[in-house]
C-alpha positions as CSV (number, residue, x, y, z in Angstrom):
1,M,8.5,24.6,-9.4
2,P,5.0,24.0,-10.8
3,W,3.3,20.9,-9.3
4,Y,2.3,19.5,-12.8
5,L,5.9,18.9,-13.6
6,F,5.8,16.1,-11.2
7,I,3.8,13.8,-13.5
8,K,6.4,13.6,-16.3
9,M,7.9,10.3,-15.3
10,G,7.3,7.2,-17.2
11,I,5.2,5.3,-14.5
12,I,2.2,3.6,-15.6
13,F,-0.3,4.9,-13.2
14,R,-3.1,7.5,-13.2
15,I,-1.9,11.0,-12.9
16,K,-4.0,11.6,-9.8
17,D,-2.2,8.7,-8.1
18,F,1.0,10.9,-8.1
19,A,-0.4,14.4,-7.7
20,Y,1.1,15.0,-4.2
21,P,3.6,17.7,-4.9
22,F,4.6,18.6,-1.4
23,S,4.9,14.9,-0.3
24,I,7.0,14.3,-3.3
25,L,9.3,17.2,-2.7
26,K,9.8,16.3,0.9
27,L,10.7,12.6,0.2
28,R,12.8,13.7,-2.9
29,G,14.9,15.8,-0.5
30,I,15.5,12.9,1.8
31,F,16.2,10.5,-1.0
32,E,18.8,12.7,-2.6
33,K,20.6,12.9,0.6
34,N,20.3,9.3,1.4
35,Q,22.2,8.1,-1.6
36,W,25.4,9.8,-0.5
37,L,25.1,8.9,3.2
38,A,27.5,6.5,4.9
39,E,26.2,2.9,5.4
40,A,25.4,3.5,9.1
41,F,23.2,6.4,8.4
42,I,21.3,4.7,5.6
43,N,20.8,1.7,7.9
44,E,19.4,4.0,10.6
45,Y,16.9,5.5,8.1
46,Q,15.8,2.1,7.2
47,S,15.6,0.8,10.8
48,A,13.4,3.9,11.7
49,Q,11.1,3.2,8.8
50,L,10.9,-0.5,9.7
51,R,9.9,0.3,13.3
52,K,7.1,2.6,12.0
53,I,5.8,-0.2,9.6
54,V,5.9,-2.9,12.3
55,A,4.2,-0.8,14.9
56,H,1.5,0.1,12.3
57,A,1.0,-3.5,11.2
58,Y,0.7,-4.6,14.9
59,T,-2.0,-2.0,15.5
60,Y,-4.0,-2.0,12.4
61,V,-3.3,-5.2,10.4
62,P,-5.4,-8.2,11.7
63,Y,-3.2,-10.7,10.0
64,Y,0.0,-9.3,11.7
65,Q,-1.8,-8.9,15.0
66,K,-2.6,-12.6,15.0
67,L,0.8,-13.6,13.6
68,F,2.8,-11.6,16.1
69,R,0.8,-12.9,19.0
70,A,1.2,-16.4,17.9
71,N,5.0,-16.0,17.8
72,N,5.2,-13.9,20.9
73,I,6.4,-10.8,19.1
74,V,5.8,-7.2,20.1
75,P,6.9,-4.2,18.0
76,D,9.8,-3.5,20.4
77,D,11.2,-6.7,19.4
78,I,11.8,-5.5,15.8
79,Q,14.4,-2.7,15.9
80,T,16.6,-3.5,12.8
81,R,16.6,-5.6,9.7
82,A,18.5,-8.3,11.7
83,D,15.4,-8.7,13.9
84,L,13.2,-9.6,11.1
85,E,14.2,-13.2,11.3
86,E,11.7,-13.4,14.3
87,I,8.9,-13.0,11.8
88,P,7.8,-15.9,9.4
89,F,7.9,-15.3,5.8
90,M,4.9,-14.0,3.8
91,T,4.3,-15.9,0.6
92,K,2.1,-15.2,-2.5
93,E,-0.2,-18.0,-1.4
94,L,-0.7,-16.3,2.0
95,L,-1.4,-13.0,0.4
96,Q,-4.0,-14.6,-1.9
97,C,-5.7,-16.4,1.2
98,N,-5.5,-13.6,3.6
99,F,-6.2,-10.4,1.5
100,D,-8.9,-9.0,3.7
101,S,-6.8,-9.5,7.0
102,L,-3.8,-8.2,5.4
103,T,-5.5,-4.8,4.7
104,A,-5.0,-2.3,7.3
105,L,-8.1,-1.3,9.3
106,D,-7.3,2.5,8.7
107,S,-6.4,1.9,5.0
108,K,-9.0,4.4,3.6
109,K,-7.1,7.3,5.1
110,Y,-4.1,6.5,2.8
111,R,-6.1,6.4,-0.4
112,P,-5.7,2.8,-1.3
113,A,-5.8,1.5,-4.9
114,L,-6.2,-2.1,-5.9
115,L,-3.7,-3.6,-8.2
116,S,-2.9,-7.1,-9.3
117,T,-0.2,-9.1,-10.9
118,S,-0.8,-11.4,-13.9
119,G,-1.0,-15.2,-13.3
120,T,2.5,-15.9,-14.2
121,T,4.3,-17.5,-11.2
122,G,1.6,-19.4,-9.4
123,G,-1.6,-17.5,-9.4
124,K,-3.0,-14.0,-9.8
125,I,-2.2,-11.7,-6.8
126,N,-4.3,-8.8,-5.6
127,F,-2.9,-6.2,-3.3
128,Y,-3.3,-2.5,-2.3
129,V,-0.8,0.5,-2.9
130,D,-1.5,3.9,-1.5
131,K,-0.5,7.5,-1.4
132,P,2.7,6.9,0.6
133,S,3.9,4.1,-1.7
134,N,2.8,6.2,-4.9
135,V,5.1,9.1,-3.6
136,L,7.8,6.5,-3.0
137,E,7.6,5.0,-6.5
138,F,7.6,8.5,-8.2
139,V,10.7,9.8,-6.1
140,Y,12.5,6.5,-6.6
141,Y,12.2,6.6,-10.4
142,W,13.0,10.2,-10.4
143,R,16.3,9.5,-8.6
144,F,17.2,6.5,-10.6
145,W,16.6,8.1,-13.9
146,S,18.6,11.2,-12.8
147,W,21.7,8.8,-12.5
148,A,21.5,8.6,-16.4
149,G,21.1,12.5,-16.6
150,Y,17.3,12.7,-16.8
151,R,15.7,15.9,-15.6
152,L,11.9,16.4,-15.1
153,G,10.5,17.8,-18.4
154,D,12.9,15.9,-20.7
155,I,11.0,14.2,-23.6
156,F,11.3,10.5,-23.3
157,A,9.9,7.6,-25.5
158,D,8.2,4.4,-24.0
159,L,8.0,1.2,-26.1
160,D,4.6,0.1,-24.9
161,V,2.5,-2.9,-25.6
162,E,-0.4,-2.4,-23.3
163,F,-1.5,1.2,-24.1
164,F,-2.7,0.7,-27.7
165,P,-5.0,-2.3,-27.4
166,F,-6.3,-1.6,-23.9
167,F,-6.3,2.1,-23.5
168,K,-6.2,3.8,-26.8
169,K,-8.3,1.0,-28.3
170,D,-6.3,1.4,-31.6
171,T,-3.7,-1.2,-32.3
172,S,-2.8,0.3,-35.8
173,A,-1.7,3.6,-34.2
174,L,2.2,4.0,-34.4
175,Y,2.5,6.4,-31.6
176,H,0.8,8.7,-29.0
177,F,2.5,11.9,-27.9
178,N,1.3,13.7,-24.5
179,Y,2.4,17.3,-24.9
180,F,1.6,17.7,-21.1
181,T,3.8,15.0,-19.8
182,K,6.3,15.0,-22.7
183,K,6.0,11.3,-23.1
184,L,6.2,9.7,-26.6
185,T,4.4,6.3,-26.4
186,V,5.4,4.1,-29.2
187,N,3.5,1.0,-30.4
188,S,5.8,-1.9,-29.9
189,L,3.2,-4.2,-31.4
190,L,4.2,-2.9,-34.9
191,I,7.9,-3.5,-34.5
192,S,8.8,-5.1,-38.0
193,L,10.8,-4.0,-41.2
194,K,7.5,-2.9,-42.6
195,Y,7.3,-0.1,-40.2
196,A,11.1,0.6,-39.6
197,D,11.1,3.9,-41.6
198,E,8.0,5.0,-39.7
199,F,9.7,4.5,-36.4
200,I,12.8,6.3,-37.5
201,G,10.6,9.2,-38.6
202,I,8.7,9.3,-35.3
203,F,12.0,9.5,-33.3
204,R,13.5,12.2,-35.6
205,K,10.2,14.3,-35.3
206,F,9.9,14.2,-31.5
207,K,13.7,13.8,-30.6
208,P,13.3,12.0,-27.3
209,L,16.4,12.1,-25.1
210,F,15.6,8.9,-23.4
211,L,14.0,5.5,-24.2
212,K,12.3,3.1,-21.9
213,G,11.0,-0.4,-22.5
214,I,11.3,-4.1,-21.5
215,P,14.5,-5.8,-22.8
216,S,12.8,-7.8,-25.5
217,N,11.0,-4.8,-27.0
218,L,14.3,-2.8,-26.9
219,Y,16.2,-5.8,-28.5
220,M,13.6,-6.3,-31.3
221,L,13.5,-2.6,-32.2
222,A,17.4,-2.6,-32.3
223,L,17.3,-5.7,-34.4
224,V,15.1,-4.1,-37.0
225,L,16.8,-0.7,-37.1
226,H,20.2,-2.4,-37.3
227,E,19.1,-3.5,-40.9
228,K,18.8,0.3,-41.8
229,Q,22.0,1.9,-42.6
230,N,22.7,5.4,-41.1
231,H,19.3,5.6,-39.2
232,G,20.7,8.4,-37.1
233,I,18.7,7.5,-33.9
234,S,20.4,7.8,-30.6
235,F,19.6,8.5,-27.1
236,R,21.4,9.8,-23.9
237,A,20.3,6.6,-22.0
238,I,17.9,3.7,-22.3
239,F,15.9,2.4,-19.3
240,S,15.1,-1.3,-19.2
241,Q,12.8,-3.3,-16.8
242,G,10.5,-6.2,-16.3
243,E,12.5,-9.0,-17.9
244,N,15.9,-10.6,-18.1
245,L,18.4,-8.5,-20.0
246,P,20.9,-11.0,-21.6
247,A,24.3,-9.8,-22.6
248,Y,23.7,-10.2,-26.3
249,Q,20.6,-8.0,-26.1
250,R,22.5,-5.3,-24.1
251,E,25.3,-5.2,-26.6
252,L,23.2,-4.8,-29.7
253,V,20.8,-2.3,-28.2
254,E,23.7,-0.1,-26.9
255,K,25.5,-0.5,-30.3
256,V,22.4,0.5,-32.4
257,F,21.4,3.5,-30.2
258,S,24.9,4.6,-29.2
259,C,24.2,4.9,-25.5
260,R,24.2,3.0,-22.2
261,I,21.3,0.7,-20.8
262,F,20.3,1.4,-17.2
263,D,18.6,-1.8,-16.2
264,S,16.3,-2.0,-13.1
265,Y,14.1,-4.4,-11.1
266,G,11.1,-3.9,-9.0
267,Q,7.6,-5.3,-8.3
268,M,4.2,-3.8,-8.3
269,E,4.0,-4.9,-4.7
270,R,6.8,-2.3,-4.0
271,T,9.0,-4.0,-1.4
272,V,12.3,-4.0,-3.3
273,A,13.9,-1.8,-5.8
274,I,17.3,-2.4,-7.7
275,S,18.8,-0.4,-10.4
276,Q,22.0,0.2,-12.3
277,C,24.1,3.3,-11.8
278,Q,26.4,4.9,-14.4
279,Y,29.2,2.4,-13.6
280,G,26.9,-0.6,-14.3
281,T,26.5,-1.7,-10.7
282,Y,23.1,-3.0,-9.7
283,H,22.3,-1.2,-6.4
284,L,19.7,-2.1,-3.8
285,H,17.8,1.0,-2.7
286,S,17.9,0.6,0.9
287,D,15.5,3.5,1.7
288,Y,12.8,2.0,-0.7
289,G,12.5,-1.3,1.1
290,I,14.4,-4.1,2.9
291,A,15.9,-6.8,0.8
292,E,16.7,-10.2,2.3
293,F,18.0,-13.1,0.5
294,A,16.7,-16.7,0.9
295,D,17.3,-20.1,-0.7
296,P,15.3,-20.5,-3.8
297,E,12.6,-23.3,-4.1
298,F,14.6,-24.7,-7.0
299,P,18.3,-24.0,-6.2
300,L,20.6,-22.9,-9.0
301,A,24.3,-23.8,-9.3
302,D,26.8,-21.3,-7.8
303,D,30.0,-20.7,-9.2
304,D,33.0,-23.2,-8.4
305,T,34.9,-20.5,-6.4
306,G,32.1,-20.1,-3.9
307,E,32.3,-16.3,-4.4
308,T,28.8,-16.0,-5.8
309,C,25.5,-17.5,-5.2
310,V,21.9,-17.2,-6.5
311,K,19.2,-16.4,-4.0
312,E,15.4,-15.5,-3.8
313,I,14.6,-11.8,-3.1
314,V,12.6,-11.4,0.2
315,G,11.2,-7.8,0.5
316,T,9.7,-5.8,3.3
317,S,7.6,-2.6,2.7
318,L,8.9,0.6,4.3
319,H,6.1,2.9,2.9
320,N,3.0,1.1,2.0
321,L,0.6,1.6,5.1
322,S,-2.6,0.2,3.4
323,M,-1.1,-3.2,3.0
324,P,2.4,-3.5,4.5
325,L,4.2,-6.7,3.4
326,I,6.8,-8.0,5.7
327,R,9.3,-10.6,4.6
328,Y,7.5,-11.1,1.4
329,R,8.9,-14.0,-0.8
330,T,9.0,-12.5,-4.4
331,R,10.0,-15.7,-6.2
332,D,12.5,-13.4,-8.0
333,L,16.2,-14.3,-8.2
334,V,19.5,-12.5,-7.9
335,K,23.0,-13.4,-8.2
336,I,25.1,-12.0,-5.3
337,R,28.6,-11.9,-4.3
338,N,29.7,-13.1,-0.9
339,G,31.0,-10.0,0.8
340,R,30.2,-6.3,0.3
341,Q,31.1,-4.7,-3.1
342,K,32.3,-1.1,-3.3
343,C,31.1,0.9,-6.4
344,A,33.1,3.8,-8.0
345,C,29.8,5.8,-7.9
346,N,30.5,6.3,-4.1
347,R,26.9,5.3,-3.2
348,E,26.8,3.1,-0.1
349,F,23.6,1.2,-1.4
350,P,24.4,-2.6,-1.4
351,A,25.2,-4.2,-4.7
352,V,24.1,-7.4,-6.5
353,I,25.8,-8.8,-9.5
354,S,22.6,-9.3,-11.5
355,V,18.9,-9.8,-11.4
356,L,17.5,-13.1,-12.9
357,G,14.1,-11.7,-13.9
358,R,11.1,-12.9,-15.8
359,N,11.9,-15.2,-18.8
360,A,9.6,-14.6,-21.8
361,D,10.1,-15.2,-25.5
362,V,9.0,-13.0,-28.4
363,I,6.0,-14.1,-30.6
364,I,6.7,-13.7,-34.3
365,T,3.4,-13.4,-36.3
366,P,2.7,-14.5,-39.9
367,D,3.0,-10.9,-41.0
368,R,6.5,-10.8,-39.4
369,R,6.0,-8.6,-36.5
370,A,7.7,-9.1,-33.2
371,V,5.1,-9.2,-30.4
372,T,6.5,-9.0,-26.9
373,A,4.9,-9.0,-23.5
374,L,1.8,-11.0,-24.7
375,Y,1.5,-12.2,-21.2
376,L,-0.3,-8.8,-20.4
377,V,-3.5,-10.3,-21.9
378,F,-3.9,-12.2,-18.8
379,D,-4.2,-9.0,-16.8
380,H,-7.2,-8.0,-19.0
381,T,-9.0,-11.3,-18.9
382,P,-11.3,-11.9,-15.9
383,G,-10.9,-15.1,-13.8
384,V,-7.4,-15.9,-14.9
385,V,-5.4,-17.6,-12.2
386,M,-2.4,-18.7,-14.2
387,G,-1.5,-19.0,-17.8
388,Q,1.3,-19.8,-20.4
389,I,1.5,-19.2,-24.1
390,V,3.5,-21.5,-26.4
391,Q,4.3,-20.9,-30.0
392,E,5.3,-24.0,-32.0
393,K,4.4,-22.7,-35.6
394,I,4.4,-19.2,-37.1
395,D,0.7,-19.3,-37.4
396,Q,-0.3,-21.2,-34.3
397,L,-0.5,-20.5,-30.5
398,L,-1.2,-22.8,-27.7
399,V,-2.6,-21.2,-24.5
400,K,-2.5,-23.2,-21.2
401,I,-4.8,-21.5,-18.9
402,V,-6.1,-21.9,-15.4
403,F,-9.5,-20.1,-14.6
404,A,-10.9,-19.4,-11.2
405,S,-14.3,-20.9,-12.4
406,K,-15.3,-23.8,-14.4
407,N,-17.9,-21.6,-16.1
408,S,-15.3,-19.8,-18.2
409,A,-16.7,-19.9,-21.7
410,G,-17.1,-16.0,-21.6
411,A,-13.6,-15.6,-20.2
412,E,-12.2,-17.7,-23.0
413,Q,-13.6,-15.6,-25.6
414,I,-12.4,-12.4,-23.9
415,L,-8.9,-14.0,-23.7
416,K,-8.9,-14.9,-27.5
417,R,-10.0,-11.4,-28.3
418,N,-7.3,-9.8,-26.2
419,I,-4.7,-12.0,-27.9
420,H,-6.0,-11.1,-31.4
421,D,-5.7,-7.5,-30.5
422,F,-1.9,-8.2,-30.0
423,I,-1.2,-10.5,-32.9
424,G,-4.0,-10.1,-35.4
425,T,-6.3,-12.6,-36.7
426,A,-4.0,-14.7,-38.9
427,M,-3.0,-17.0,-36.0
428,K,-4.9,-20.0,-34.8
429,I,-5.4,-19.9,-31.0
430,K,-6.0,-23.2,-29.1
431,I,-7.1,-22.8,-25.4
432,E,-6.2,-25.7,-23.1
433,Q,-7.5,-25.5,-19.7
434,T,-5.3,-27.0,-17.1
435,T,-4.2,-26.7,-13.5
436,I,-1.5,-24.8,-11.6
437,E,0.1,-28.2,-10.6
438,Q,0.3,-29.3,-14.1
439,I,1.9,-26.1,-15.4
440,K,4.5,-26.2,-12.6
441,K,5.2,-29.8,-13.1
442,E,6.0,-29.0,-16.9
443,N,8.2,-26.0,-15.9
444,R,10.6,-27.1,-13.3
445,G,12.8,-24.3,-12.2
446,K,12.2,-20.6,-13.4
447,F,8.9,-20.4,-15.1
448,K,8.8,-19.1,-18.6
449,I,5.4,-17.4,-19.3
450,I,5.9,-17.2,-23.2
451,V,7.6,-20.0,-25.0
452,S,8.4,-19.7,-28.8
453,N,10.3,-22.0,-30.9
454,I,10.3,-19.5,-33.8
455,Q,13.7,-17.9,-34.5
456,H,14.0,-14.1,-34.4
457,K,15.5,-14.1,-37.9
458,E,11.9,-15.0,-39.2
459,I,10.9,-11.4,-38.7
460,F,13.2,-10.6,-41.9
461,E,11.8,-13.5,-44.1
């Protein structure tokens, strides 16, 4: 198989980050076998990877050298996931404050790349990913998508917000098709009745077999096309990620496009991956990373029977050598069942009931477009620590923002420009500088980064 086929997945990274065909093939073979192994064999693979990571961290990562010595831990003490309880939690604040000492002394040999998360849950986080974790990410998605029948080389569509304003530099373009990767990128910034027929025409022209997007994008597209009788657009499967997938959104999307949604969860830090199989079960990919469950900062009510509970995901890297994260508190929540759940797919990966992901509303613009994922503007604005966007009126946005520096006039202008690239110039934007503490005080419980009081039906007015 030619090496260039391995870049055809829908992962938003540079091609060269994934151009390791032999490493990908090797891990692909391992992962394909792992999913059918008995629990004991999967656990042994996980434990072997854990021992490698712990030994590497002890030898090459200054932060863990100091932490292990302070707690009288040596690598031989950590043999299985049960032994991880000996190691204190890693938090986002600790990662922020100890970035340099968390970077492996030999990181350059693994070709590290700096990534960051947006300031959505308490501050902007920088971290390294590397060749081993890029290979992991590719192979994981390859396996997950194959559960829905995807094969490398299949044409797929991606409802994308970020590509057009920040990479293509053209927010008026409806789509971009890469003939090399077979990826059809569709501009979700233009989801509206005005462009419904154009969207239908694009899908009919390229005939993608699969569709990928965040739930709010998928839902708003389905809402618009539902108004069109006999649109004739269907897919073999749809992949959703990045946000909560409420039942009403799943129901409409699956009805409009006549296929099943395969939902998934992951983080850019690459410690834990969860995805749905063909039977709808959310599986923890035990060979991707180690997932533990801790009591959340703001406990949510469990059911009255005591059979289920809500926990925070704590992840441990099994593949990232440039910056291994051990017992990393993600602040993301899952609902789990007490006791092991057996799935009809016969995979022994542990199951969770559901993922309680990011909450974000949809912005409805004065020209009746549905703009999702507006929080991405924070990623492209220098000096943002944390932010929240609130829509009270159809033509007005309030942006609560925390900048790293008081001299932020230039950053404010960049932020406004980025927002206008998404929503147009008809909306008034008010910037209100605040503090992390104030935003948290106003948002007890699960933080919502985009808050809109405008009803979805306004898109049809």
